[in-house]
N, C-alpha and C positions, 0 to 999 in steps of 0.2 A: 516750369508751370506746375502749380499744385494740383492735386486732384480736386474733384468737384466739391467734396465736403469742406476742404480747406478754403477754397475760393468762396463758397457760399457763406462760410463763417466770416470771411473778410468783407466781401461786398454786400452780402445779405440780399434781401428782396429789394428790387428796384421799385420804389413806390409808383403805383399807377398815377398818383398825383391829381392834376387838374388840367383843364384846358380853358383858355379865356374865350369870351364871346367873340372877340376879334379873330382869334385863330379859327374858331368854328366857321365864322362867316367866310373867311378866305378859302377854307377847305371845301365847303359845301356850296359856294356861290355858283359854280358851273351846273350843279344839280337842282338847286332850289331858287336861284336868282333872288337872293334876299334884298329887301328894301328896308333901310333903317329909318323907321318913323320917328324914333325918339331915343335919346339916351346915349349919344356918342361919348359922353363923359363916363359911361358905365361899360365901355368896351373891355376893360380889364377885369370885369366881374368873372369869378371862377366857377366853372361847371365841374362838379366832382362826381356826378353819377351819370351813367349812360341811360338811365331810365327817364322818361318824361312823365309829366303829370298834367292833367287837365285843370284849367284854371277855374272851372265851374265849382269845384269843391270850396275854394276860397270865397268865391262870390256868394255862395249859398250860406256861408258862415261856418263851415267845417274846417276851421283853421288849425285844429289840433293835429291833423294828418299832413300838413303842408311840409314839403322838403325844400328848403331854401336853395340847395345846391343843384336842383334839377331845373331843366327847361320846362316852362309851363305853357301849354298850348291853348290858344284862344280860337275856337272854331265856331261852327254854326250852332252847336248846342248852347254855348255861352252867349252868343248873340241873341238867340231866341229867348233864353232865360232873362236877359236884361230887358228885352222888349216887353216881357210880361209884367214888369215892375213899373210903378209910377215914378216920376222924376226923383222924389225923395228917397224911395226905396232903392232905385238904381244908384243914386249918389252914395247911399249908405253901404251898399254892397261893394262898390268900387273902393270906398274909403278904407275898407279892411286891408287893402294892400299896403297902406302906410305903415302898419304894424309888422308887416312881414316883407322884408326886402329880399324878394326872390331874385335869382341871378339874371333871368331873362324871360321875356314873353315872346312866343312865336305865334303870330296870327296867320292862319291858313286860308286858302281859297280866295285870297285877295280881298277879304272882307273889310268893310269900313269899320274903323275903330272909334268908339265913343270918345268925345272930347274929354269927358270926365276921366276916362282911363288914361288918356295921354297926359292930362294935367297931374294926376296922382303919380304916375310913373316918372314924370319929369321931376317932381318934388322928391321922390324917393331914390332917384338915380337908377331906375330900372330900365334897361334897354328893351325896346319893342321892335321886333323884326317882322316883316310881312313877306309871305310867299304866295304865289298863285296856285301852288300845289294843293291838292285836297289833303285833309288831315291824315288819312292813313298813309299816303305816300310820304308826306313831310315827316311823320313820326318814324316810319321805317328807315328812311335815309338818314335822318338825324341820329337815331338809335344805333344804326349800323356803324356810322362813323365814330360815335362816342365809345361804343363797345370796343372797337379796335384801338382807338386812341388812349383809352383809360384802362386797357387790359393790364393786369399785373404782369410784371416782367422781372427777369433777373439775368445776369450774365455770368457765364462760366467759361473756363478754358477747356477745350475739347475739340473734337472733329465730328461733323454731322454728315451723314451719307444717306442715300436712298439705295437700298439693297433689296431686290425682288419686290419693289413697291413699298417696303417697310422703311420707316425712318429710324436709323440706327445711330445712336450717339456714343462715340468712343471717348472715354475719360481715363485718366491715369496720370502718374507723376511725369515730370519733365524728363525727356530723353528716353521714354519707354518704347517709343516707336509708333506713336499714333499716326503721324503724318505719313510715314513710310508704309504703314499698313493701309491707310486710305489710298495712297498712290497705287499700290498693287491692286486694290479693289476697283479703282477706276480703270486700270488696264484690263481687268476682267469684264468690263462692260457696265459697271455700276456708276452711280452719279455722286459727285461731290456737291454738298450744299455749302459748307463752310469749314475752314481750317483754323484752328487755334482759338477763335472768338465765336462763341455761340450765344446768341440772345434767345432766351426761352420766354415764350409768351403763353399765358393761359387764356383759353377761349371757353367761356361758359364755366362749368364746374369740373369738367374732367378731360378736356382736350388741351394738349400742349403742342406747340410748334417750335421749331428751331430754325434760325436764320442767322446770317452773318452781317458784318459791317458792309455798307454799300461801297466804301472806298476801296476795299481789298476783296471785293466779290470775285469768286472763281480763282483766287490765287492761293498758293500753298507755299509754306516755308519748309525747306529741306536743308538740313545741315550738310554743308559741302557743296550744295548747288545754289543756295540762296532762295529767292522768291521766284516761283515759276507760275505761269499763267495756264491753268488747266484747260480753259476754254480754247486758247490758241493752239495748245499742243494736241488735244484730243478731240476737239470739236464741241459744238454747243450741246450735243446730246450727253456729254460727260458731266454736265453741271446742272444745278437747279438753284432756285432762289430761296425756297423754304420747304419744310416737310414736317408732317406730324411726327412726334417722338413716340415710337412704338416699343423700342427696346434700348436699354443702356448696356453697353459692354464695358466693364471696368478692367483695364489692363493693369497688372501688377507684376512685380519681379518675382520670379520663381524662388520659393524658399523651401529647402529640403525638409524642414521641420514642420511645415504647415500642412494642414489637412484640407484637401480639396474634394469637392463633390465628385463622386465616382459613378453615381447612378442617374443623376438628373431628375429625381423624383419630385423635389421641392422647387417651387418657383419663388425666388427671392424678389423683393421690390425695393426701390429707392424712391424718395419723395422730392419733387420740385414744385414749389408754389402750392402745396397742399394736395397735389395729385400724385398717386402712386403709379410708378412705371416699372415694368419687369426689368430685372437686371441680372446679368450673367458675369461671374468673376472669371477672368481669363488670365491664368499665370503665363508669363512670358519667359521662355528659357531657350537654351541652345537646341536647335533641331526642330523647333515648333514653328510651323507655317501659320502665323497669326491671321493673315488675310483669309486663308482657307477656313480656319476655325471660326472666324467672325461670319463668314458666308454661311457656314453650316449652322451657326447659332441663329442666324436670321431664318433659315429654313425650319429649324426647330420651333421658333416662335410662330411662324406661319401655321405649323401643324397645331400648336397649342390654341391658336385663335380659332381654328376649325373644330376644336374639341378633342383632338387626338393627343395622346401622350407619347413622347418618343420612346418610352420604355415602360412596360407594365409588368410588374413582378407578381407572379401567381404562386401561391403557396397551397399545396395540396394538403388537406387535413388527413 
């Protein structure tokens, strides 16, 4: 296994991509009970943004701010706006949709949809979904799903653990002892999140989580022992499904000619998906108990989060 820099260079950022209208309906049907009013031929339309947009801006003529890759909500405000227009004005407002093929329209509160809107959407291939949920609930649930589904992701080789409530990511070259270190930490009472395969997901602008593949969840590969099931060996409390990434510990082989931090005054960082994460370099050599050192590194990081420095140098003038 390569270290995280090499793997990131090879695999790069896993694009957040898109989700089709059909996929969203399937995922959110238990929560919003969608009814497809029109546009079954447009079920493959792609949603590329987790944010939603109110359809009222388009109906009012402000088409310069329209985002075609967002879901557009048709609620009570849009209904009342159309009711204020005469038939010719209502038809003209709805006709503006023909020039802007948005990916999907979501009607909330079980509102009745004007026939003109159904006709224009049918001609443009725009799916129209209806839910009985009020707009605020429909928007919150849709946005929550899309934020998770479209979140930026990348995959690296490493080991993810929870130590004293902190998410600690172990990285380093193949054979350095990441899995053996993780096993000893589990035996000390900490929790394994994933071994070998870590999928990193960015939430918002500054939060990263790490999780593993579902098929090998709670398993660990150890040379000489093969694949072992941590959950079966040590119990359910020894495992977890995902964890925030609070600290990266980079294991590297001890080099006598290398210079290592002796005071711990500076806090180095590394970057994943545009987010800076604290990193500690950990040289691996004979006689060094790496699991204990990683445990202490987690304690040091906890102190730093509380505003304490592990060592403060005072110079008397």
